[in-house]
Structures are given as C-alpha cells and as structure tokens.
C-alpha positions in Angstrom: -0.1 -0.1 0.2 1.2 3.7 -0.8 0.8 7.0 -0.9 1.0 9.3 -3.1 1.4 13.1 -4.3 -0.1 13.5 -7.7 0.1 16.3 -10.1 -2.3 16.2 -12.8 -2.8 20.4 -13.9 -4.8 19.8 -16.8 -7.4 17.2 -15.0 -7.2 19.9 -11.8 -8.4 22.4 -14.8 -10.9 20.6 -16.0 -12.5 19.6 -12.6 -12.2 23.0 -11.2 -14.2 24.5 -14.4 -16.6 21.3 -14.5 -17.4 21.7 -10.8 -16.8 25.5 -10.2 -16.2 24.4 -6.5 -16.7 26.8 -3.6 -13.2 28.4 -2.4 -12.6 26.4 0.6 -12.7 23.2 -1.8 -10.6 24.6 -4.2 -8.2 21.7 -5.9 -4.6 22.1 -5.5 -2.3 21.1 -8.2 -0.9 18.8 -5.7 -3.2 16.1 -4.4 -2.3 12.9 -2.2 -4.1 9.6 -3.8 -3.9 6.0 -2.4 -2.1 3.4 -4.1 -2.9 -0.4 -3.9 -0.1 -2.7 -5.5 2.0 -6.5 -5.7 4.7 -7.3 -7.3 5.9 -11.1 -7.8 9.5 -10.7 -8.9 11.9 -13.4 -10.0 15.6 -13.2 -9.4 17.2 -14.1 -12.4 21.0 -13.0 -11.8 23.2 -12.7 -8.9 22.6 -8.9 -8.6 19.4 -8.3 -10.9 15.3 -9.1 -10.6 12.5 -8.7 -13.0 8.8 -8.2 -11.7 5.8 -7.4 -13.1 3.8 -5.1 -11.0 0.1 -4.4 -10.6 -1.0 -1.0 -9.1 -4.4 0.5 -8.9 -4.0 4.5 -8.0 -7.4 5.5 -6.3 -8.9 9.2 -5.7 -12.2 11.1 -4.9 -13.7 14.0 -4.7 -17.2 15.6 -3.0 -17.5 19.4 -4.5 -20.2 21.8 -3.8 -20.2 24.7 -6.4 -20.2 28.4 -5.2 -23.7 28.7 -5.2 -23.9 26.0 -2.7 -26.9 24.6 -5.0 -25.1 21.7 -7.4 -23.1 19.0 -6.0 -20.7 17.3 -7.9 -19.0 13.7 -7.7 -15.6 13.1 -9.1 -13.3 9.9 -9.0 -10.7 8.3 -11.2 -8.9 4.7 -11.0 -5.7 4.3 -12.8 -4.5 0.4 -13.1 -1.0 0.4 -13.4 0.4 -3.0 -14.7 4.3 -2.5 -15.3 7.5 -4.6 -16.0 10.0 -3.6 -13.6 13.9 -4.0 -13.6 16.1 -4.3 -10.1 19.3 -3.7 -9.2 19.7 -6.0 -5.7 22.0 -5.6 -3.2 22.1 -8.2 0.0 23.3 -7.8 3.5 23.1 -9.3 6.8 19.1 -9.3 7.5 18.1 -7.2 4.8 17.8 -6.1 1.2 17.9 -3.7 -1.1 17.1 -2.9 -4.5 16.9 -0.1 -7.1 15.6 0.1 -10.8 12.8 1.1 -12.8 10.3 0.3 -15.4 8.0 0.9 -17.9 3.7 -0.1 -18.7 0.3 0.7 -20.1 -1.6 2.4 -17.9 -5.3 2.4 -17.9 -7.3 5.4 -16.5 -11.5 5.6 -15.7 -12.9 8.6 -15.0 -16.2 9.7 -13.4 -17.8 12.5 -12.9 -21.6 12.4 -11.3 -24.2 15.8 -10.9 -26.9 14.1 -8.6 -28.3 17.2 -8.0 -29.8 16.8 -11.7 -29.1 12.8 -12.0 -26.5 12.9 -14.6 -23.4 12.1 -14.8 -20.6 10.3 -17.3 -17.7 8.2 -17.4 -14.4 8.5 -19.5 -11.5 6.5 -20.4 -8.1 6.7 -21.3 -5.0 4.4 -21.6 -1.2 5.4 -22.4 2.6 5.1 -21.5 3.7 4.6 -17.5 7.2 5.0 -16.8 9.0 4.4 -12.9 11.5 4.4 -11.2 11.8 3.0 -7.4 14.3 2.4 -4.8 13.1 -0.3 -2.2 14.2 -1.8 1.2 13.6 -4.7 2.6 14.2 -5.8 6.5 14.4 -9.9 7.5 11.7 -10.7 10.1 12.3 -14.5 9.6 13.8 -16.6 6.7 11.3 -16.0 4.1 9.1 -13.1 5.6 10.3 -9.2 5.0 8.8 -5.7 6.2 9.7 -3.5 3.1 9.5 0.4 2.3 9.9 2.1 -0.7 10.3 5.6 -2.6 9.5 6.0 -6.5 9.0 9.0 -8.8 6.2 7.8 -12.1 5.1 10.0 -15.0 1.9 8.6 -16.5 1.5 9.9 -20.7 -2.2 8.7 -20.9 -3.4 11.6 -23.1 -6.9 12.6 -23.6 -9.7 11.5 -21.8 -12.4 10.3 -24.2 -16.2 8.6 -24.1 -17.1 5.3 -24.9 -18.1 5.9 -28.4 -14.3 6.7 -28.8 -14.9 10.9 -29.0 -12.9 13.3 -26.9 -14.1 14.8 -24.0 -14.1 18.8 -24.0 -15.6 21.3 -21.6 -18.3 23.3 -23.7 -17.8 26.2 -21.0 -14.1 26.8 -21.6 -13.2 24.4 -24.8 -10.9 22.7 -22.4 -9.5 19.3 -23.7 -8.8 17.3 -20.4 -5.7 15.2 -20.4 -4.7 12.6 -17.9 -1.1 13.2 -17.8 0.2 13.0 -13.9 3.6 12.9 -11.9 3.6 11.3 -8.8 6.1 10.7 -5.8 5.0 7.8 -3.9 5.8 6.4 -0.6 5.2 2.9 0.1 4.7 0.3 2.7 4.4 -3.7 2.8 5.2 -6.8 2.9 7.7 -9.3 0.8 8.2 -13.1 0.9 10.9 -14.8 -0.7 10.5 -18.4 -1.6 
C-alpha cells in the first residue's frame, strides 16, 4: 500500500471548470492519492531481478459549487501494470533494490451530478514510466517488511467517451488530459520463496 503526491494540472483545471467548487474546496495542483499494489518478482542473476507490478491508484472528490445549490462527485482510478527491472544488494538481515520500468496504464474517470441525476464515465490509456528504490528488513527466513520510494510519470492522453469521442468542456473549450507525475511512499511485506 502506498500514498502518493500527484500532480495532474490539466485534469485539475478541467475538474475546477466542471465543478466550480467553493473557495474552501479549491482543487490544488498537487493532491494525495492512495495506491494498492502487488509485484511478483524473480531473481534472474546474482544482482538482478525482474518483476511484474500491478498497481491501482484511487482518488475521489465530493464538491459543492460556489452557489451552494449544485453538487459534483468525481472519481478516477488508474490500473498500472508495469514491467520492472531491479539491481539487488543483499546484506545481513536486509535487501535493497533499485530500478524502474515501463507499462501500459489505463484510467477510468467518472463525474456525476446528483442534483441533476446525470453523470458520465471517460477512459484513456497510455505509457507509464516508474523509478523506484525499496528496502526490505528480514523478520524470518522468508518474511520481510518493506518500505519504498518512487517517482512515476504517466502519459495517458486525452479522456474519451465510450464511443471514442473526445471530452471537451463546453464552457471553456478545455480538452482534459490524464497526464500526471507522482512521488510515492510505499509500505508492505514481501515473501521470498
């Protein structure tokens, strides 16, 4: 499990234009998001391993507009399968690994307007690149606690409707992009077989 600081300027501008949030609910360029992940990994040489990580990034907003009459619920999730390569360092009671990888990531963005009883869901997908470093502390012969840090860049492109048409905010002419940068801190456990 991880916590990330995420920067998605185009998406924040679009959400602000659509929801018109109150000043106390203003959307900042950087926000926190939660990520859940799992990564089976195979040591392929003395100092190298490869892994296939699956991460799920989640974020939701519940916003009232400036008039106080309208409400907007927004959420998005990003599925992030990533092929990783790590350089390994072993010591007495610990393991360190550093590396990175690349993957094809898919996002789902939903906005609903309960006041009107309407809503839409958009999708997009594209390239994601990750750099990470993880430290593991040995608890017993096969069980380790881990803590990691990472940087991630996602270039998922413009949001699209189910029919493939692009999303455009009619009031501003803005075309939202699901491109973002994150800095993450992860905590977890690992098992060595």
